[in-house]
C-alpha positions, 0 to 999 in steps of 0.5 A: 537480532530483532525477532522480525529480521531475516537472514540478510539483515533486513528488519520488518517494523512495517506490516501491511494488512489487507482487511478485504479483497473486494474493491468498488473500482475497476482500475485497468491495471488491477481489476478491469472487470471489477471484483468478483468473489469466487465460488469458494471465497472465504470471509475476511478476518474478524475484528477479534482475529485482527486484534490477535494478529496485531498483538502477535506482530507488535510482540515482535517489534512491528510499530507501523501498520497500514490497512489496505484492501482491495478497498478497505472502506468497503468493509462496514466495520472499518472505523472499528478496525482502525480504533482497535488497531490504534489501541494495540500497544506498540502501534505508533503509526496507523496508516491506510491506503484507499481510493478515497471514495468515502474520504470526504464522508468519513475522514473525521471519524477515521481520524478520531479512531486513530488514523494518522496517515493516509495514501489515496490512489489518484492516477491522474489529475485529468478528470477524463483520464482518471475515469478511463483508468478507474471506471468512475468519474469521482476525481473531484470528490476524491480531491475534495477529501484530500484537501479536507485531510490536509486542512484537518491536519492529518500528519501524513497525506500522500497520493499514489499514481500508477504510471501507465505508458501513453495514458498518464505518463506525460502529466508531470506538469499538472502534478507540479502545479498541484504540488507547488502549494500543497504539503503533500507527497505524490508517489509515482509507482511503476506498473508491475506484472501480476498473474493476470495482466501480462498483455496490459503490462506489455502495452503500458509498462514504463520505467519509473526511472525515466521520470526520476531522471527528469526530476533530477534534471529539474533540480529535485533532490533525493531525501534520506530514507526513514527506517520505517518508510515504504519503498519510495525514493523521495525527492524535494524541491525548494520551489514546491511545498509537496514532495515526490516519491518514486517506487521503481520495483524493477530498479537495481537493489529495490528489495535491499531496503525491504522492511515490510511484511503482508497479511492477506484478508484471510490471514495468510502471511506473505513474505513478499508481494510476489512470493510463491506461497502464503503461510496460514496464520488464521488457525492461530487467531482463534483464542487469546491464549494462542499468542505465544504460538502465533509469535513462534509461527511468524518468527519461524517463517521470516528466514524463508524470505527471499533476497529479492523478487523475481519480476525480472524473470516474469515470475509473479508468484501467487499474486493474480492482481494487486487487490488480492494482497493489498499492493 
């Protein structure tokens, strides 16, 4: 059995690493009042600690890394983090999820540092709706950055859109127009309940499977899932250059294909986005000679991973909002 495998036979070649909990957006479904550091806020992992962390995970077979936040571009040393991560032996795919506010400004230096995949959060192609959801009228600049990434030949460019009932859930025609000639993937993500968004969740949750059924009706076909892919079920259509992914965490057997682990900005290993506990790895990231202890600690925790989340029961674990763990 792989060192990064659990008791249910699932393997985990994919690590999502948050490098900062702060975000410069005020998305209604995540941080509607903006990010506020608590009085006891702890500084995020340093570049040296990140390097040791990644060496530990690659020692155990991790080969896909996604940098997340909060908003990762809030960190001034993001480019250094990308360059360092790309140089760690074993990391074959270096991805990042971002709101895209600095994409047009820093795309080429991020690519030069080793970034080869990017997901940009774009919850609506309607400028007014985008501003209402995010608190910022930045859609045009963000989409310009996305077009730059496509023109630059970045191997993987995808957009993420959280589905919100009565806000953006009837905008499929606009998305189809956008996808007709762009080789890009759009991921529609079902709104998830977190520790502090229950009223919002009740008002705006819509099942992603509804959209999935609409796609099938219009001739979209499901694609096989890659071994290191994220949680999306992907679809393609002969008339469109782009693809559509559906992330439906409330669907049956959603967790059966789980292949990713998470580490928070302060070094806590999270076996599940909605888990009940975190495992502090930071004490094992203080010197290079702790690698063996780090590997042993990570391997010893995988067996504690549950077979599935408990969202159907309204249990959101210790995740207050998605920015706290990188989504």
